[in-house]
N, C-alpha and C positions, 0 to 999 in steps of 0.2 A: 397514325395515319394507314389507309388501306387503299390508295390509290395505285394504280398499277405500276407507275415508277419507283413509288417508294417500295413496294413489296419486291419487286426484282432487285433494288439495290441492296435491302436487307438480306437477301439470299446471297447476293455476291459478296457481301461484307462478312457473312458468316463462313461463307466458302475460304475467303482470303486467310481466315484463321487456321485453315486445314491445308490449303494449297499453297503453292508459290504464286499462283494466279489464276484468275477464274473470269469467264465472261458468262453473263447470265441473259437470256431474253425471254420476255413474257409477252403473249399475244391474247388479246381479248376484244372480240367483236370488232375486227377492223384495225384496232389499235396495237402498235409494237413498241415496246420499250427495250433497249438494249444497254446494259451497265457492266463494267469491268470493275475489278478490285484486285489489290496486291500488285504483283510483279511480274514480268517475262522472264526474269531472272533472279537468282538469289540474292538476299541482302540488297545492296544499292545497285546492283546489275539489272538493265533492262528498264525499261518503262512501263506504266501501268497497261496491260491488255484492254481491248477495245473491241468495236464491231467488227473491224477489218484485220484484226489480228488473226493468223492462221494458226491451226492446232490440228494434230493427227486425230481422226475421228473414229478410229478402229472399226468396230463392227457395225457403227451407224451406215459405213459403207453398203453393207448389204441391203439397206433400202433403195440406193441407187441401182445397184445390180439387178434388183427386182423390178424396179421401174423400167429399166432397159429391157428386160425381158417382156414387160406388158407392151411395150411400145413396138418391139419386134413383132410381137404376136399379132397385134392389131394391124401390122402393116404387111402380114402374113409370110415374113420372113422364117417365121417357126412357128409351132403351135405349142401350148403349154404341155401338149402330152408327147411331143416328140422323143423318143428314147435317147439318153444322151449317146448310146453306142452310134446311133444314127448320125446324130450331129457331128461328132468327132471322128467319122469311119475312116476318112483319109489322113487323120492325125495320130491316130493310135499307131504305136510301135508294132512292128511284125509280132505275132505271136501273143500280143497282149489283148484281153477282152475286158470290157467292163464288168465289174462283178454282178452276179444275178442271185435272187432268192425268191422262189415262188414265181408263179405264172404271169405277173406284171412287170414288164422291163421298168428299168429306173429311168424316170422321164424328168423333163426341165422343172415340171411343177413341184417334183418332190425334192429337187435341191433346193428350190425357194422357200419351202414350207418346212425344210428340216425332217422330212419324212422318207429320206432317201434309205435310210439304214446304214450309211456310211459312218466310219468312226469320225470321232471330233477332229483329229489330225491326220495329216498325211502320214504314209507308210514311214516307220523308223523314227517318228518324231515324238511319240508317247514317252518312252524312256528317256529321250535327251530331255523332255520338258520336265520331268520328274527330278532327275538328277542335277539338271542346271535351269531351274527355274527363272534365274535373271539373266540369262544368256543374252548377250547383246545381239539384236538383228536376226532372231531365231528362224525367222522364214525367207532369208535371202538366197537360200539355195533352191526354193522352190521354182524351177523353171518348170516350161510345159514338159520338157523332156522327161523330169524327175518325177512330176506329178504323174505323167500318163503312163510311165514305166511301173510307178508304184501302184498303179490300179491293178497290175497283175499279181502283187502281193496281198490285196485288200479283200476282206471279206466283208459281206454285209450283216450288220448284227439284227436286222429286222427286215421284214417284207416290204418292199417300196409300198408307200402310200397308207402302211397300217400304223404306225406309232411314231411320235415325236421324239426325235434324237438331234439335239443341236450338234451341227457340223461346219466347223470352218473348213473343212475339206471339201464339202457338199457345195457350199457357196462359192468357193474359189474354182471350182470346176465349173459352176455355172456362168460365171464371168469369162472362164477361158473358152466356154463352148459358145457363148453368145458372140464373143469376139470373132472367134475363128469363123462361124457362119456368117457375120457381117462383113469379114474380109480386112478389119482392122484391128489395132491393139484395144486392149481394155481401156485405157484413159481416153483415146480416141471416141470409142463407143460411147461413154458416159458423156462426154462432151457433146456428142451429136445429138443423143436421143434425150438427155435430161437437162444438162446446163445450158446448152446453146437455146432451147425452147424457152427455159425459165429466166434467161439472163443472168445466170450464175456466173461470174467473172472470176471467184477466187475459189472455187471447188476444182481441184486438180489431183492427179495422180503424181506428177512430177511439177513443182512449183518452179517458176521462173526465178532470176535472180531478185528481181524486185519481190516478188512473193516471199522467196526464203529470208529476205530481209525483215519480213512482217511476220514470220513464223516463230511462234513462242517455244523456246527449246523446252523439250520434256525432261522431268525430274523424278527420282526415286522418292519414295515417302519422307526419307530424311533430308530432300532437298538437295541432292547431288545430280548434277545434270548426266544424262544418258543419252546415247547415239540415238538417231532417229531410226524408224523401221522402214525397210523396203521388202514388201511381199513377194516380189517377182511376179510370176505368172499366177500366183494365188491373190493378186491383188483385189478380186472381187469380193473376198471376204473382210479386207480391213486396211486398204491401202490408201484411201482418199484422205486429203487434206481440205480443210474448209474453214469458213468463217460463220460467226453468229448471224452477220448479216446476210449471208447465202442461205443458211439454214432458215432463217425467218421466212426468206422468200418461199422455200420449199413448204414450210408449214402453212403459209398463207394459201398455197395453191391445194394442199390438203384439206383446209378448212373451207374452201369454195363451196357455196351451195348449187352452184351451177356448174355442171360438168364442161359447158362450152365456153365458160368464162376465163380458163386458163388452157395454155396448150396441151397441157397433160391431163385434162379432165378426163378423158376416155381411158388412159392408162391407169391413172389413180382409181378411177372406178373399178377396172378390172382387177387390181391388186387388192380391193377390198371384198370383191365377188367370190374370190377363192377364201376358203374358211376350212381350216382343219382344226377339229377340236382336240386340244392338249389334256383339259380335264374338266370338271364340271362349270368352271367359271372361266377359264382362258382357251384361247384359240390363236392359230397362227394363221395370219393372211400370207401374201406374197411379200416377205421382206418384213412385215411388222408382227409384233405381238400385241395382242389385244386380250382385254378383261374387263369384266364390270364388277364394281364393288358393290357389296351386300347392301341391302335397303337400308340397313341401320348406319352405315358409312356413307349414306346418299345415292347410292345406286347409279355412280355416274362411270360414263364409258371411258377407258383409257387406252388408248393405241400407241404402243412407245417400242424404242429400242435404245440400248446402251452400246458403249463401246470401251475399248481400252488398248492401249499397246505399252511399250515399255516405260514410257514417261508422260503418259496422258490418260484422261477419262473423258467420257462424254454421255450425255443423255437427251434425248430427243422425244417429246411426247405430245400428243394432242387429244381433245374431245370434240369430235365434229359435233355433237348435240348441243353442247354448250359454247361452242365456237372460242375455245381457249387452247393455248399450247405453252410450251416451255421448252427452252434449250439451255443445256448447261454444258461448256467446254472448260476444261482445266488442263494444266501443264505439269500434273503430278500423278503419280501412279497411286492414287487413292480414291475409292469410289465416291461420286458425285450423287448416286441415286436417291438417298433418303432425303437430301435437302430439295433435290429437284421434284420429287414425288409431294413433298410438303408444299411446295410453291404451286404445283399443279392443282391439288386438292382446294389449296386456298382460293385460287382463281375460279375453280367450278363452283365454289360455295359463296362467292362474294360478288357475283356478276351484277349487283345493283351499283357497285362502286363505278362501273366502266361506262363509257360513251354507249348509245344505243338501247339504253336500257329505260 
């Protein structure tokens, strides 16, 4: 069978053989199917995960941070070209300056497109990550003071705007800067600018007790439970928890044909208008990676992001031309990218099976 529900369930079942538990969502021309498989805990512990099970989504958080940037830019609170040093002028410790290289200052758009030239990790974390790759909660110490003080010991690897260099530090600083300019915490910023307009009830930085009861515990590849991650003031790089149901609402907004049909339509359009070339077939939008498959592979457009924390993996992708999308959330530290991309390509090439064709 190749109906949407069956394809989604097949992917979830395959993932359950590799993960403690997984939830998969498929979207095709207005139809959404969400299926779970496995369990939220090892062995007999925990029930099966479902649409409302919370997971740490890791770097998929960057999509929310960039949407908040677009919303604030459209409101006139910031511009994409505001220098980071200007936005954080009254927050930087005495004697600390935002690093520079070349004539162009490091701007907010550079942070959202990974073209800032900043290193991947905050000052002092690279050696620690190499020596202790499985360290519990490795970003918990990344307070605003630690991050901003660390800028004084940070050198740019490239001129801002010149080249793509993926940076968790850059995305975290973007979230910190936007929250500072808006006068709220990062969690409140995302709630106000993204979650509330879309009606996302379970996309949060700090889950409530009721949401914590629905949070699938994370696990190592061997199935051992691991502690949750808390990214402190680097949260804009990967601190959000969410559900497949909420992320499906986000994807439906991304797939909307009419920018006026969703509260975030203009902001989504702005994120897509920004485009930095990564290589001949791939590029970076605000918060999203994009590429087009070779003609022999169908020539389809794929806009995506993945994520991972100490006990979770995530993948979210869509094709606005074919009106399809996929979401995969798992509570095991093992990649879900391959089965997620396989499902996306299947949806892109089998549209005749779905409604509206």
